[in-house]
C-alpha positions in Angstrom: -3.4 -2.2 -9.2 -2.7 1.4 -9.7 -3.5 2.3 -6.1 -3.6 6.1 -5.3 -0.1 7.4 -5.0 -1.4 9.0 -1.8 -1.4 5.5 -0.3 2.3 5.0 -1.1 2.9 8.4 0.5 1.1 7.2 3.6 3.1 4.1 3.8 6.6 5.4 2.8 6.8 9.2 3.8 5.0 8.8 7.1 7.4 6.2 8.4 10.8 5.9 6.6 11.0 8.7 4.0 11.3 11.4 6.7 14.0 9.4 8.5 16.2 9.3 5.5 16.1 12.9 4.5 16.4 14.1 8.2 19.5 12.1 8.7 21.3 13.5 5.6 22.3 16.7 7.4 23.3 14.9 10.7 25.8 12.4 9.2 29.5 13.0 9.3 31.8 12.4 6.4 32.2 8.7 6.0 29.1 7.9 8.0 26.0 6.2 6.8 22.5 5.2 8.1 20.3 2.2 7.3 16.5 2.2 8.0 14.3 -0.9 7.4 10.6 -0.8 7.9 7.8 -3.3 7.6 4.3 -1.7 7.2 0.9 -3.3 7.2 -2.1 -1.3 5.9 -5.7 -2.7 5.9 -8.9 -0.9 4.7 -12.2 -2.6 5.8 -15.2 -2.2 3.6 -17.9 -2.7 6.3 -20.5 -2.1 3.8 -19.3 1.5 3.2 -18.0 3.5 0.3 -19.3 2.5 -3.1 -22.5 0.6 -2.2 -22.1 -1.7 -5.3 -18.5 -3.2 -4.7 -16.5 -4.7 -1.9 -13.5 -2.2 -1.5 -11.5 -4.1 1.2 -7.7 -3.9 0.8 -4.6 -5.2 2.5 -1.0 -4.0 1.7 2.2 -5.5 3.2 5.3 -3.4 2.5 8.8 -4.0 3.5 11.0 -0.9 2.7 14.7 0.1 3.0 16.1 3.6 3.2 19.9 4.2 3.0 21.9 7.4 3.4 25.7 8.1 3.2 27.7 11.2 3.6 30.2 10.8 0.9 32.2 14.0 1.5 31.8 17.5 2.8 30.1 18.4 -0.5 28.0 15.3 -1.3 25.4 13.0 0.4 23.9 10.1 -1.3 20.7 8.0 -0.6 18.5 5.3 -1.8 14.9 4.1 -1.1 13.7 0.6 -2.0 10.2 -0.8 -1.4 8.2 -3.8 -2.3 4.4 -4.3 -1.7 2.1 -7.2 -1.8 -1.4 -6.0 -2.3 -4.6 -8.1 -1.8 -7.9 -6.6 -2.7 -11.4 -7.5 -3.6 -11.2 -5.5 -6.8 -8.2 -7.6 -8.1 -10.0 -10.8 -7.4 -13.3 -9.4 -9.0 -11.5 -8.5 -12.3 -10.4 -12.1 -12.7 -13.7 -13.7 -12.0 -14.6 -15.5 -15.2 -18.0 -16.6 -13.9 -18.9 -12.9 -13.6 -16.9 -11.5 -16.5 -16.4 -14.2 -19.1 -14.4 -11.8 -21.3 -12.0 -10.9 -18.7 -8.3 -10.9 -19.7 -7.0 -11.1 -16.2 -5.4 -14.0 -14.4 -7.9 -14.4 -11.5 -5.2 -13.8 -8.9 -6.3 -12.2 -5.6 -3.1 -10.3 -5.2 -0.7 -7.9 -6.9 2.9 -6.8 -6.4 4.4 -3.3 -6.5 8.1 -2.5 -6.5 9.9 0.8 -6.5 13.4 2.4 -6.2 14.6 6.0 -5.9 18.1 7.3 -5.9 18.9 10.6 -4.0 21.8 13.0 -4.1 22.6 16.3 -2.2 25.2 18.9 -3.0 26.2 20.9 0.1 27.3 24.4 -1.1 28.3 25.6 2.3 27.0 25.4 6.0 23.6 26.9 5.1 22.9 26.1 1.5 22.3 22.9 -0.4 20.5 21.5 -3.4 19.3 17.9 -3.9 17.7 15.7 -6.5 16.0 12.4 -6.9 15.1 9.9 -9.6 13.0 6.9 -9.2 11.0 4.2 -11.0 8.2 2.0 -9.8 5.5 -0.2 -11.1 3.0 -2.9 -10.9 1.6 -5.2 -13.7 -0.7 -2.5 -14.9 1.3 0.6 -14.8 4.9 2.0 -14.5 5.9 5.3 -13.1 9.1 7.4 -13.4 9.6 10.0 -10.6 11.9 13.0 -10.4 12.5 15.9 -8.2 14.9 18.5 -6.9 15.0 21.2 -4.2 17.1 24.1 -2.9 17.5 24.7 0.8 18.8 27.7 2.7 19.4 27.9 6.4 20.2 31.0 8.4 23.6 31.1 10.1 22.0 30.9 13.5 20.0 28.0 12.4 16.8 29.6 13.6 15.2 29.8 10.2 15.3 28.0 6.8 13.6 28.0 3.5 13.1 25.2 1.0 11.8 25.3 -2.6 11.2 22.1 -4.5 9.9 20.6 -7.7 8.9 17.0 -8.2 6.8 15.0 -10.6 5.6 11.6 -11.9 5.3 10.3 -15.5 3.1 7.3 -15.5 2.2 4.7 -18.2 -1.2 3.2 -17.5 -2.5 -0.1 -18.9 -6.2 0.4 -19.4 -7.9 -2.5 -17.7 -11.6 -1.9 -17.2 -14.1 -3.0 -14.6 -14.9 -6.3 -16.5 -11.3 -7.2 -16.9 -11.0 -6.3 -20.6 -8.0 -4.3 -21.9 -8.8 -3.5 -25.4 -7.9 0.2 -25.2 -4.1 -0.1 -24.9 -2.0 2.2 -22.7 -2.3 5.9 -21.9 -0.2 8.4 -19.9 -0.6 10.8 -17.0 1.7 13.5 -15.8 1.9 15.1 -12.4 4.1 18.1 -11.5 4.4 19.7 -8.0 6.0 22.8 -6.6 6.7 23.1 -2.9 7.6 26.0 -0.7 8.3 25.8 3.0 9.6 28.1 5.7 10.8 27.0 9.1 11.2 29.5 12.0 12.3 29.3 15.6 10.1 31.7 17.5 11.8 31.5 20.9 13.8 29.0 22.8 10.7 26.8 23.3 8.6 27.3 20.2 9.2 26.7 16.5 7.0 26.1 13.4 6.7 25.5 9.7 4.6 27.0 7.0 4.3 25.7 3.5 2.4 25.8 0.2 2.1 23.1 -2.5 0.7 23.3 -6.0 0.2 20.3 -8.2 -0.9 20.2 -11.9 -2.0 16.9 -13.4 -2.8 15.9 -17.0 -3.6 12.8 -19.0 -5.5 9.7 -18.0 -6.6 10.6 -14.5 -9.4 8.2 -13.8 -8.9 4.8 -12.3 -9.5 2.5 -15.2 -11.0 -0.5 -13.4 -13.4 1.8 -11.4 -17.1 1.6 -12.6 -20.3 3.5 -11.8 -23.6 1.7 -11.5 -26.7 3.0 -13.3 -30.1 2.5 -11.7 -33.8 3.1 -12.7 -35.7 0.4 -10.8 -36.4 -1.6 -13.9 -33.0 -3.3 -14.2 -32.8 -7.0 -13.4 -30.6 -8.1 -10.4 -26.9 -7.9 -11.4 -24.9 -10.8 -9.9 -21.7 -8.8 -10.3 -22.8 -6.2 -7.8 -23.1 -6.4 -4.1 -26.4 -8.1 -3.0 -27.4 -8.6 -6.7 -28.2 -4.9 -6.8 -30.5 -3.6 -9.7 -28.1 -1.8 -12.0 -25.8 -1.7 -15.1 -22.2 -0.9 -14.9 -20.5 1.9 -17.0 -16.8 3.1 -17.0 -15.7 5.8 -14.6 -14.8 9.1 -16.7 -13.0 12.0 -15.3 -11.4 15.2 -16.9 -7.9 15.1 -18.3 -6.7 18.1 -16.3 -6.6 18.7 -12.5 -5.1 21.5 -10.5 -4.4 21.1 -6.7 -3.3 23.4 -3.9 -2.6 22.9 -0.3 -1.5 25.2 2.5 0.0 23.6 5.6 1.7 24.5 8.8 2.9 23.1 12.2 3.7 24.7 15.5 5.5 22.9 18.3 6.0 24.2 21.8 8.3 22.6 24.5 6.3 22.3 27.7 9.1 21.1 29.9 9.4 17.8 31.7 10.5 16.2 28.5 7.1 17.0 26.9 6.3 18.9 23.6 2.9 19.7 22.1 2.4 20.2 18.4 -0.5 21.5 16.4 -0.7 21.0 12.6 -3.1 21.9 10.0 -3.8 21.7 6.3 -6.3 23.4 3.9 -6.7 21.8 0.4 -8.6 22.9 -2.7 -8.8 21.6 -6.3 -10.5 22.4 -9.6 -12.6 19.3 -9.5 -14.6 20.8 -6.6 -13.0 19.1 -3.6 -12.3 21.3 -0.6 -10.8 19.7 2.5 -9.2 20.7 5.7 -7.6 18.9 8.6 -6.4 19.6 12.2 -3.7 17.4 13.9 -2.5 17.8 17.5 0.4 15.7 18.6 2.1 15.0 22.0 5.7 14.0 22.3 7.1 12.7 25.6 10.4 11.2 26.5 9.6 8.2 28.8 13.3 7.6 29.3 15.7 10.5 28.6 17.3 10.2 25.1 16.3 6.5 25.0 12.6 5.9 24.8 10.0 8.3 23.3 6.3 8.4 22.9 4.3 10.2 20.3 0.4 10.4 20.5 -1.7 12.0 17.7 -5.1 12.8 16.6 -6.3 14.0 13.3 -9.6 15.3 12.1 -10.1 15.5 8.3 -13.2 16.5 6.3 -13.8 16.9 2.7 -16.4 18.0 0.2 -17.2 15.8 -2.9 -15.8 16.3 -6.4 -18.3 17.8 -8.9 -18.4 14.5 -10.7 -19.2 12.3 -7.8 -22.5 10.9 -6.8 -23.7 7.9 -4.7 -26.3 7.0 -7.3 -26.7 7.5 -11.0 -30.0 7.1 -12.8 -30.2 5.3 -16.2 -30.4 2.0 -18.1 -27.5 2.4 -20.5 -24.0 4.0 -20.3 -25.3 6.7 -22.8 -27.5 7.9 -20.0 -24.6 8.7 -17.7 -23.1 12.2 -17.5 -19.9 12.9 -19.4 -17.8 12.9 -16.3 -18.8 10.5 -13.5 -17.4 8.6 -10.5 -18.5 6.7 -7.4 -15.0 6.5 -6.1 -15.4 7.1 -2.2 -12.0 8.8 -2.2 -13.6 11.6 -4.3 -16.8 11.7 -2.2 -17.8 13.5 0.9 -16.6 12.1 4.2 -15.0 13.0 7.6 -12.4 10.9 9.4 -10.9 10.7 12.8 -7.3 9.2 13.2 -5.8 8.2 16.5 -2.2 6.9 16.6 0.7 6.1 18.8 4.4 5.6 18.2 7.1 4.2 20.5 10.8 4.9 19.5 13.9 3.6 21.2 17.5 4.9 20.6 20.6 3.1 21.8 23.3 5.9 22.1 22.6 7.0 18.5 24.1 3.8 17.1 20.8 1.9 16.5 17.2 2.1 17.4 13.7 1.0 16.4 10.1 2.3 16.3 6.7 0.8 16.5 3.6 2.6 15.5 -0.2 2.0 15.0 -2.8 4.4 13.5 -6.5 3.8 13.2 -8.6 5.9 10.7 -12.3 5.9 11.3 -14.3 7.3 8.4 -17.9 8.5 8.2 -18.4 6.3 5.1 -17.3 3.2 7.0 -14.2 2.7 5.0 -12.0 2.3 8.1 -8.2 2.0 7.9 -5.5 0.5 10.1 -1.8 1.1 9.6 0.9 -0.8 11.6 4.6 -0.3 11.1 7.8 -1.5 12.7 11.2 0.2 11.8 14.7 -0.5 12.7 17.7 1.9 12.0 21.5 1.7 12.5 24.4 3.9 11.8 27.6 2.6 10.2 
């Protein structure tokens, strides 16, 4: 259903993607690691977000991350994931009583699958380069991903630097808000550059500072999104929530977007098996969105080298895109601005996230983790993310 790639990032990177890359450097020659994870993501509409549509969403995602140290010079890895997506928008597109010209099946769910292969060449004790190639897709789009990075670590291991390049090339099947698909396919391209510096400040404190720039081009709107035009004279529209008085028109957004983010983290060991971390991020793009976040975390070993606890809180706030509005005036699509959207992800909101994770390790041979995060948004589009992961070395 062409869900925002940020969602897949939330489900994969936040839980298992980090595990795979972190273990590459720890494995000895001939050793491997296997990490399996089951994630559950739910977004509750609660009458928030776009006032004209139900935006509830549920994603169930099993994932598998494998890493293997082939030799002193090479490490290999693979990521596999599969999602079942249930959403009000998928069901709506197939409702022939509402949209008699729809070309969709009427199913209430969708499936997403993806696979990524990774390789890393270890040049010496402190230098390496890596690359990845992946493919993913749903019934209405396919995506090719690629990336590479170069890493350098100082001999005393108190500092390191990483530079990376990655991108996506997507082919989008244009399915509009009424289920029609008469416009064929289109493409979008995303390219990101990343710089990150790690520094140990003293025996108890270390931190990371980084910068990301992303450039996107092509078909950047969500094809099944619509805006609603209102002027008070429109008849009740049974396709809208509560038979609202309005007429639908397609979402339209520019074909170019530049995005920049500055991020950092600082962690301090407090003693008694406890560490405190503070992270932050500032974001700006040329669609007019500005955002920043602040995230403190507490790490504590409940049982030495066995059972760990992580608590976190995150505050996030963003300004709306230049093309976003909660309401648009008009009686006909010709009355709408050239660029327009009512997508709540491009609107103004604040959010508060609280989360906890328990992780258990059994002498480094195997372990598991359980986590829960609750995201409470000012626009009432609240999220819940549950994960269970299990890992084993072989």
